[in-house]
N, C-alpha and C positions, 0 to 999 in steps of 0.2 A: 621359637626362633621367630624375628623376625621380620615382616615379608620379603624386605630386599635392601643388598648392603650398598650400603653409600659408597661414595667413589668415584673417580673417570674411569671410564671404558670405553673402547673401541666396538661397536656393535650396529647390528643393521636394526632396522626399522619394527621387524616384527618383535625381534628380540627383546628392546625399548616397551612395545604394547605390553609384552606381557607380563615385564619388570613393573611397569605403570600400575599394573592391575592388581599385584602384588601389593602393593604401597598401598593403593587405593582399599586395601583388606578384601578383593575379590579372595573365597576361598571355594567357588567352587566352579568350574569348567565346561561347558557342555560344547565336545569336539565331533565333525566329520569335515574330512581332509578335503582339501579344495587350494589348487593355486591360484594366485600367490599369498593364502594368509594361513597357509599349512604349518610355518612355525612356529607362531604364536600357540597352535596346537601342540607342537614338539617341545616347547619350551615349559610351559606350562606342565604338559605331563609329566615332566622330570621337578619341577619346583612347588608345584601344589603340596604333592605327599611329605616335602619338605619343611611345610609350616600349616600342616593338618588341616588341609584345603581334599579337596575329590576332585579327581579327574574321571570324569567316563566318555567313551565314544560311541557315537550310537549312530543306529542305520542308516538316517538320514538327515537333511537339516530341518525336516518338521520335527522330528523327536528330540533334536537340540534344544531349538527356541521353547520348544514347549517345556522341557525339563528346565530349563531357566526361570521360565513361569516359577514353577512348583518349589526350586531349591530358594526363588526370589520370599515365596506365602513361608518358607519354612524360614524366614529369617535371614538367611545368607546375600551378599555380595554377587551376584552372578553374570558372568558374561558369553558369549559365544562369538567366533570370528569365521564368515567367510566372505565368498568374492559374488557378483553379479548373479549367474544362476543359482545360487545359494540362498541369494536376497530373495527371490520369485519366490523359492519354497516356503521360505518362514514368513510370509508377508503376514500371510491370516492369523498365525498366532502372536505376531506386533500388533498386530489390531487390538487382540486377546488382553494384550500386556497395555495397551493404554484403556481399554473400558474397564479391566478389574487392576491399573494402577500398582502393577506389579513394576518395581523400580530393577531394571536391568540395563547394562551394556550388549550394543550389537556393533562388532565390527565389520567393515568393509571394505579389503582390501580392492580397488578397484581394478578390474582388465578390461581388456576390449569385448563389447558383444555386439550385436545382440547373439542369443542363442548362446552354443558351447565358444563363439569365438576365439579372442586370444588369449588363453589360459597364464603367457608366459609376456603379455604385453600389457603395458601400464594405459588407464584412459582417467575421462574425467566425467562415464556416464550415465553414472546410476545417481547422480543429485535429487533428478526429478523424483526416481522410482522410491526413493527410503521417503520423499516429502507427502508423495501422492499414492502408493503404492498400495497401501489397505484402504480399505471403503470408507465411506462416512464422514461424518465431521472429525479432523483430529487436527492435532496440531505438531510437532516434530523439533525435536531439537536434534543438532546434527554439526558434528565440528569437521575441520578440515586442517589435517596437522601439513606442514609446509619442512620439517625439517625429524632428524631422527631424535631430536633430544624433544620436540613437541607430541612425538607419538607416545614418551615417557609422559609430561606433564599433562597432554590434555587426555590419557588416559584416564587418569586422574580425576581431573576435572570431569569427564564424562562421566564415573561413576558420581562424583558431587551432586552435578545438576540432576541425575536421576532418584539418586535420594531424597533430593530436595523437594522436588518437584512429583513424587514417584510417578515416574513413567518411563520409558523405552530410551533410551539416548543413543544414535548412533555416530559416531569417530571412522569420518568419511577418508581412508588413506588411496592415495592411487600406488597402485605396484610401483610405482619408481620412487615409492616415501619407504613403502615396507621393506621394499629389498635390496635398500640405500646402504651405507658402512658409514658413520658417522661419528664422533665422539659424544658420549653421554656422561654428563653429569649429574648424578643420584646423590640427593642432598639426605642429612641425618634424618630419621624418620620426625622429627620432634619441628624439623624446618617443613613440613608438609602440613598442609590444611587437608581435614578428612570431615567428611560433615557425613551422618549417620540418617537416617530416617526416624524420624517421628515417631514417637509411642505413646499409646493412649495411657492418662495417667488417672482415670477414674475407677468407679466399682465396674468389675466385667458384666455386673447384669444393665450397666448403664452405658454400655458401648453400643455404637454404633457404627459399624464398621466403614461407611461411604460420607459420613456427617463432616465436615469441614470444617474448618477453623479459619480466621477468616483470611488468611492467604490460599482459600479454597483448595488448601492442600489437607486431605483426611490423615490423621494419626493413624498406624497402620498396626495394628498386633496381629502377629503370625502365629498360624498353628503351632500348636503347644504352650502359647504364653497363658493360656487360662480362659482366652474369651471366647465367648459363642463368635463363629466366624462362619459365614454364608458370602462367594464369589462367584458371580457367572458371569459369560458372554453378554447374555439379555441384560438388554436396558431394568436396569433396578433406583430400589430407592433407598435410604440412608443404611436401611438394614442389610441389602445387599440382595434383597427377595426382587425377585422380576418386578416390574411395571411398565405395562403396555400401553398407559396413558398416554393421549398426548403432551400432557402437561408435567410427565414423569420422563420424558424423552425430552422434551424441552431446556428442562429444569439440569438433569445430566451433563449432554450434552454440552449444553454454554459452558459449564462450569470446569468439564477438562479440558476444554479449549481455553478456555477467561484465563484459567491458570499459570498457562503459560502467556496469554496475549498480555496479560497486564502486567506482565515481567518481562516484555520483550525488551526491552533496553537495555533491563538489567541483567538479562541473558545474551544478548547480543556483542558480540565482542571482535575487532578487526583490529588492524595495525594501518597505521598512515603516513609514507614517506611524502613531503614535499608538496603534502596536500595544500598550505596556506595560499600558495601565489600561483597554483598550475594553469596551464589555460587547455592542457588535454589530460586527462584523467585515465589511469590504466587501472581495472579492475581485475583482477588473478585470484587465485588460491592455491593450494596445493602444491606440486613441482612445479610450477606453471609458473607463480610468485616468485620464484627464484627468477627466475631468466627474465621477469617483470620487471624486476628491481634493478638488474644489470642493465637491461633496456632504460628505464627512466635515468637512469647517474648519466650514461652516457648522451642522450637526450639534453641532459640539462648541459653539458660541456660544450655540446652545439648551440645552446643559446635557447632551446624550446625549454619552456617553463613546464615539463609533465610530472604529475605527482605518480601514485599509487595508492590504491585500496587494497591490501591485503585481508581477505574474505578467512577470518578463523573461525566464525559460525556463519554455518549457511543457511542455516535455520534455527530459528527467527532471524529473516534478512531483513538486512539494516535498509528498510522503503527509506524514511528521515536523514539518513545521515547520505545517502546518494542523491537523492533530492536536492539538498542541500550543496553537496559541493560539485554537483554539475549545472547547477545554476549560473546560466550567464557565461559558460566556460566556452572557448571553439570545439572543442570535440570529445567524445569517449570513446578506450578501447577496451574492448573484451575480449580474453584472451583463454580459452577453456582447449582442454582435452578431448571435445565432442566435438559434434554437430550442429548445436544451440539447444543449451537448456538453462545456465542461470544469465545470459544476455538474455533473455525474455523478458526477465524477473529486473533487471539495469534497465533496459527499456521502458518495461510498464514507471520505474520508480523514479525514472530520469524526465518520463515524459514526452523523448524524443529519440531519432534512430542514433544506434553507435556503429563505429567500425566494430565488426565481428571476424577474429584471427580464430578459426577452431585449426584443429589438429588432430587429425585419426592415426593411428596406428602407434608403436611403443616408443617413440620418442619424442621428448617434451619440445616445446616452443624453443628455436635459441633465442637468443638476448638480439641478434640483428632483424629476426623478423618482426618482434615486436617493436624494436625502433622503427623499422623500415611504415609499419602501420603509424606511430606516432607521428612522425613525418607528414604522410596523406591526411592526418588528420585533425594537424592544426592548422592546415590550407582553409 
């Protein structure tokens, strides 16, 4: 049976994420229940056996992410989903996935924190955690859907990025999108772009597990492919064996970071509305961007030249584009469901203070709140 069924459906975001994973070729899901991401696991518990995949519930989030790495090295496209406290537990092994270059997808359906916080309340408070949560120098890819359709589309894209760059990729969905019901259009399988990891083509005797091609990404042999393979979280050489030298650390970490940094502009995705002539730029993402677009349109009706930059890729962060869009304009407004996270990145890229509109609690911004901030910023 094919991964998913084409057609038009009325579903919620978590359901769409699960179906997107199947369409991307995911055949292993590691589960540990947590609100508001549990519906992804519930859907895949039913669907994966139907397509020959494996669904396993683990004793905790640590076991779940560890098994995802193992499944990836066994040749499977693998995923897990959780929320803030679960991400906190997964971060050490996410660093292991970065170091061993294990492609996988981690979905974070964000809820209010810190600690147990608001299990059923939406938030956008984990965007810095996913970027800087692991120790050491890393580059992270993270996507932020704003609709049920994008929960499907960006899950597929997250898998494609993870396979292309051999790295874990985050899907950062706020709970409001995860539990939102909307129409989902699922295309025929032939209309979906699927990327698979590069495989070695040389003789097994010549294989070096971490010898990169010109794109800085090594072809990936998996356990059982007939290649000699050794993977460790320690700094390692091209064979995968530990290398504690200064040169070894410098060479490996630079490559792990540069394979993403060098392609940052290719990876970055954003949606722009009315940015060609704007005097006030609004920056938003996720559920907040929907209200922001309504506010920008209302501002335009009032004669205020407002524009919206809706971030699809949170990491890598689009520094260059923000610098271009904010050059010489009257004001910048950043709306987030937190008390200040990506606003600092916007300020850094724009090299100016911005009007920050935080929102704490489960209710997203109302368009009128963002419109009021636009009016203040234009003065």
